[in-house]
C-alpha positions as CSV (number, residue, x, y, z in Angstrom):
1,X,100.4,110.2,131.1
2,X,98.9,113.7,130.4
3,X,96.0,114.1,127.9
4,X,97.8,116.0,125.2
5,X,94.5,116.1,122.8
6,X,91.8,118.3,123.0
7,X,88.1,116.4,123.6
8,X,87.5,117.7,120.2
9,X,90.4,116.7,118.5
10,X,90.1,113.1,120.2
11,X,86.7,112.5,119.2
12,X,87.8,113.6,115.9
13,X,90.0,110.3,115.0
14,X,88.3,108.7,112.8
15,X,86.8,105.2,114.3
16,X,87.2,103.2,110.9
17,X,91.1,104.2,111.1
18,X,91.5,103.1,114.4
19,X,89.6,100.0,113.7
20,X,91.8,99.5,110.8
21,X,95.0,100.0,112.9
22,X,93.8,96.9,114.8
23,X,93.2,94.8,111.6
24,X,89.2,95.2,111.3
25,X,88.4,96.5,108.0
26,X,84.3,96.8,107.1
27,X,82.6,93.8,105.0
28,X,80.1,96.1,103.3
29,X,80.0,99.7,102.9
30,X,76.3,101.6,102.0
31,X,77.2,105.2,101.2
32,X,78.4,106.7,104.8
33,X,77.7,103.4,107.0
34,X,80.2,100.7,107.2
35,X,79.4,97.3,108.3
36,X,81.7,95.4,110.3
37,X,81.6,92.0,112.3
38,X,82.1,93.0,115.8
39,X,85.0,93.9,117.3
40,X,83.6,94.3,121.3
41,X,82.1,90.7,120.7
42,X,81.9,87.2,118.9
43,X,79.0,87.0,116.1
44,X,78.8,85.0,112.9
45,X,76.7,87.6,111.2
46,X,78.1,91.0,111.1
47,X,76.1,93.7,113.1
48,X,78.4,96.9,114.1
49,X,78.3,99.9,111.7
50,X,80.3,102.8,111.7
51,X,78.6,106.4,110.4
52,X,82.0,108.5,108.6
53,X,79.7,111.2,108.6
54,X,79.1,111.3,112.4
55,X,82.0,108.9,113.4
56,X,80.1,107.3,116.0
57,X,79.0,103.7,116.3
58,X,76.2,101.5,116.7
59,X,76.4,97.6,117.8
60,X,73.7,95.0,117.3
61,X,73.9,94.1,121.1
62,X,73.4,97.7,122.4
63,X,76.3,99.4,122.5
64,X,76.5,102.5,120.7
65,X,78.5,106.0,120.7
66,X,82.0,107.7,119.8
67,X,85.5,106.4,119.7
68,X,86.4,107.4,123.3
69,X,82.9,104.8,124.4
70,X,84.4,102.3,122.2
71,X,88.0,102.2,123.3
72,X,86.8,102.1,126.8
73,X,84.9,98.7,125.4
74,X,87.5,97.5,123.6
75,X,90.4,98.3,126.5
76,X,87.8,97.6,129.5
77,X,88.7,100.9,130.6
78,X,87.6,104.2,132.0
79,X,86.9,107.0,130.2
80,X,89.8,108.8,131.3
81,X,92.2,106.0,130.1
82,X,90.1,105.7,127.3
83,X,91.3,109.6,126.4
84,X,94.9,109.1,127.3
85,X,95.2,106.1,124.7
86,X,93.6,107.8,122.3
87,X,95.8,110.8,122.8
88,X,98.5,109.0,122.4
89,X,97.8,107.4,119.4
90,X,99.8,107.6,116.2
91,X,98.0,105.3,113.9
92,X,99.8,102.2,114.7
93,X,98.6,99.4,117.3
94,X,100.6,98.7,120.3
95,X,101.7,94.6,120.3
96,X,99.4,94.2,123.1
97,X,96.5,95.4,121.2
98,X,97.6,93.6,118.2
99,X,97.7,90.0,120.1
100,X,94.2,91.1,121.5
101,X,92.8,92.1,118.3
102,X,93.9,88.5,116.2
103,X,92.8,86.6,119.6
104,X,89.5,88.0,119.1
105,X,89.2,86.9,115.5
106,X,91.0,84.0,116.0
107,X,88.1,83.1,118.5
108,X,85.5,83.8,116.4
109,X,87.0,82.0,113.2
110,X,87.2,79.0,115.1
111,X,83.9,79.2,116.4
112,X,82.2,79.6,113.5
113,X,84.6,77.7,111.2
114,X,85.7,80.5,109.0
115,X,89.1,81.4,107.3
116,X,91.6,82.4,108.8
117,X,92.7,86.0,108.8
118,X,95.5,87.1,107.7
119,X,97.3,90.4,108.1
120,X,97.6,92.4,104.8
121,X,101.1,92.3,103.1
122,X,103.1,94.6,100.7
123,X,103.7,92.9,97.5
124,X,105.4,95.5,95.4
125,X,105.1,99.3,94.2
126,X,105.6,100.0,90.9
127,X,105.4,103.0,88.4
128,X,101.2,103.8,87.6
129,X,100.4,101.5,84.4
130,X,97.6,99.4,85.5
131,X,94.7,100.2,82.6
132,X,91.4,100.5,85.0
133,X,93.7,102.2,88.2
134,X,94.4,105.0,85.1
135,X,90.6,105.1,84.2
136,X,89.8,105.4,87.5
137,X,91.8,108.3,87.8
138,X,90.4,109.6,85.1
139,X,87.0,108.9,86.6
140,X,87.9,111.3,89.2
141,X,88.7,113.2,86.7
142,X,92.6,113.3,87.5
143,X,94.7,112.9,83.8
144,X,97.1,110.1,83.7
145,X,100.3,112.2,83.5
146,X,98.9,113.7,86.9
147,X,98.5,110.9,88.8
148,X,101.5,109.1,87.7
149,X,103.3,112.0,88.6
150,X,101.8,111.9,92.2
151,X,100.6,108.0,92.7
152,X,101.9,104.8,92.1
153,X,100.8,101.1,91.3
154,X,100.7,99.1,94.8
155,X,100.5,95.3,94.5
156,X,99.5,94.0,97.9
157,X,97.7,90.4,99.4
158,X,95.0,90.0,101.8
159,X,93.4,87.1,102.7
160,X,95.7,84.9,100.6
161,X,94.4,87.3,97.6
162,X,96.7,89.3,95.6
163,X,94.9,92.7,94.6
164,X,96.3,96.2,93.4
165,X,95.4,99.7,94.1
166,X,96.2,103.3,93.5
167,X,98.9,104.4,95.6
168,X,100.0,107.4,97.8
169,X,103.0,107.3,99.7
170,X,102.8,109.2,103.2
171,X,106.5,110.5,104.8
172,X,106.7,107.3,106.9
173,X,106.6,104.8,104.3
174,X,103.1,104.1,103.9
175,X,100.3,104.3,101.3
176,X,97.0,105.3,101.0
177,X,95.1,103.2,98.7
178,X,92.2,103.7,96.4
179,X,90.1,101.7,94.0
180,X,86.7,101.2,92.7
181,X,85.7,97.4,93.4
182,X,82.1,96.0,92.3
183,X,81.4,99.6,91.7
184,X,82.2,100.8,95.1
185,X,85.2,103.1,96.2
186,X,87.6,101.1,98.0
187,X,89.5,103.4,100.6
188,X,92.1,101.9,102.9
189,X,95.8,102.3,103.7
190,X,99.0,99.7,104.2
191,X,101.5,100.5,106.5
192,X,102.0,103.5,109.1
193,X,99.6,106.4,108.4
194,X,100.9,109.5,108.7
195,X,101.2,112.8,106.3
196,X,102.7,113.6,103.1
197,X,104.8,117.1,102.7
198,X,105.6,117.8,99.1
199,X,107.9,120.6,98.5
200,X,107.1,123.7,96.0
201,X,109.0,126.2,94.7
202,X,107.9,128.7,97.5
203,X,108.1,127.3,100.8
204,X,107.0,130.7,102.3
205,X,103.2,129.7,102.5
206,X,101.9,126.0,102.6
207,X,98.5,124.4,101.3
208,X,96.8,122.1,103.8
209,X,94.6,119.3,102.2
210,X,92.7,115.9,103.8
211,X,93.1,113.7,101.2
212,X,95.4,113.2,98.0
213,X,92.0,113.3,95.6
214,X,91.3,116.9,96.9
215,X,95.3,117.8,96.1
216,X,95.3,116.0,92.6
217,X,91.8,118.1,92.1
218,X,93.5,121.2,92.7
219,X,95.9,121.1,90.5
220,X,93.7,119.9,87.8
221,X,90.9,123.4,89.0
222,X,94.3,125.7,89.3
223,X,95.5,124.0,85.8
224,X,98.8,123.3,87.0
225,X,101.4,119.9,86.7
226,X,102.7,121.0,90.5
227,X,102.0,123.4,93.1
228,X,103.8,126.5,94.0
229,X,103.5,126.2,97.5
230,X,104.2,123.5,99.8
231,X,101.6,121.0,100.2
232,X,100.6,119.0,103.4
233,X,98.2,116.2,102.6
234,X,96.8,115.0,105.8
235,X,95.4,111.4,104.6
236,X,93.0,112.1,108.0
237,X,92.3,114.7,110.0
238,X,93.5,112.1,112.7
239,X,97.1,113.5,111.7
240,X,96.3,117.1,112.7
241,X,98.6,116.8,115.8
242,X,101.2,115.3,114.1
243,X,101.3,117.9,111.6
244,X,101.8,120.8,114.4
245,X,105.2,121.4,114.4
246,X,104.9,121.6,110.3
247,X,101.9,123.6,110.1
248,X,104.1,126.4,112.9
249,X,107.1,126.8,110.5
250,X,105.1,129.0,107.7
251,X,104.3,132.3,107.8
252,X,100.7,132.0,105.4
253,X,98.8,128.1,105.5
254,X,95.9,127.8,102.9
255,X,93.1,125.4,103.7
256,X,91.6,123.0,102.3
257,X,89.5,121.3,103.9
258,X,86.6,119.4,104.2
259,X,82.3,120.6,104.3
260,X,81.6,118.2,107.0
261,X,81.9,118.1,110.7
262,X,85.9,116.3,111.0
263,X,87.0,119.1,108.2
264,X,85.4,121.9,110.4
265,X,86.8,120.6,113.6
266,X,90.5,120.6,112.0
267,X,89.7,124.4,111.4
268,X,88.6,124.7,114.9
269,X,92.0,123.7,115.7
270,X,93.9,125.6,113.3
271,X,92.3,128.4,114.5
272,X,93.0,127.7,118.7
273,X,97.0,127.2,117.3
274,X,96.8,130.9,115.9
275,X,98.2,130.1,112.6
276,X,98.3,132.6,110.0
277,X,95.3,130.5,107.6
278,X,93.1,131.6,104.9
279,X,90.2,129.5,104.7
280,X,89.5,128.5,100.9
281,X,87.2,125.7,101.1
282,X,85.0,128.9,99.2
283,X,86.3,127.3,96.1
284,X,84.5,123.8,96.2
285,X,81.2,125.2,98.4
286,X,77.9,123.2,97.3
287,X,80.5,120.0,97.6
288,X,81.9,118.2,100.6
289,X,85.4,118.7,99.1
290,X,87.8,119.3,95.9
291,X,87.5,115.9,94.9
292,X,83.7,115.9,94.8
293,X,83.2,119.0,92.7
294,X,85.9,117.9,90.1
295,X,84.6,114.7,89.9
296,X,81.4,115.6,89.0
297,X,83.0,117.5,86.0
298,X,83.5,115.2,82.9
299,X,86.0,112.5,82.6
300,X,89.6,114.1,82.5
301,X,91.7,113.4,79.3
302,X,94.2,110.8,78.9
303,X,97.2,112.5,78.1
304,X,97.4,115.9,79.4
305,X,97.5,117.5,82.8
306,X,95.1,120.1,81.8
């Protein structure tokens, strides 16, 4: 199998999203650092860390590196085979990987007499109505009517407990999940990880965003309830390669990507493809992304899209 993605594209795949596809989720987050039970060995105390800014991992036992090194350890393969695997990875684990991941977790559960893991399961999707989720959107300066237009309320089960979160649907039927839990932002997904295409009134141009809160923040900034041009929300820069065909069909692309390493790598890839783009990230200079800039402003009103 050929390696279709460049080394930069492969190394830009978020480690936390790859781990999440295998059923490994952080037990704690401090700033940009995520803490896990190690996916490569058995332990009773979580001591595996992922830095979201640098997209690297550090295991207490001594292993550390980028996502290529992690996959080499997880799959017990060499560098090139790990690259081939990541090049073909579409956000979903193979059946073999699911069984291996489940086996590693259940072995650890049995050894330390911990509760058995359960997969996250979708319970229902309804219109946005939870007061706490509405307040959460407003705390990020997104008014209720705007959040209700593009988001929903997702109820799901994880480890036998019921949860709900603000949901944003992908074109493959999955949902990006966001909420505020214990004073900290909760960020995850359920179902297939994929992009979301939103049609505007002018399909000759496309606005490209990394996350849906960036998209909603742009609507707030430009004071409009819906976009003029088509919009593509990546939901992860790891989906950029999968979005290449969509991007190629537009005469002009307005990019609103993050001021960080992954955003810069994504921009470099778009430049390599020689697509007609205009970088609009200068709008939120001084902030990581559109959402951070809008969130820094006062709380949004409850019943307005302004």
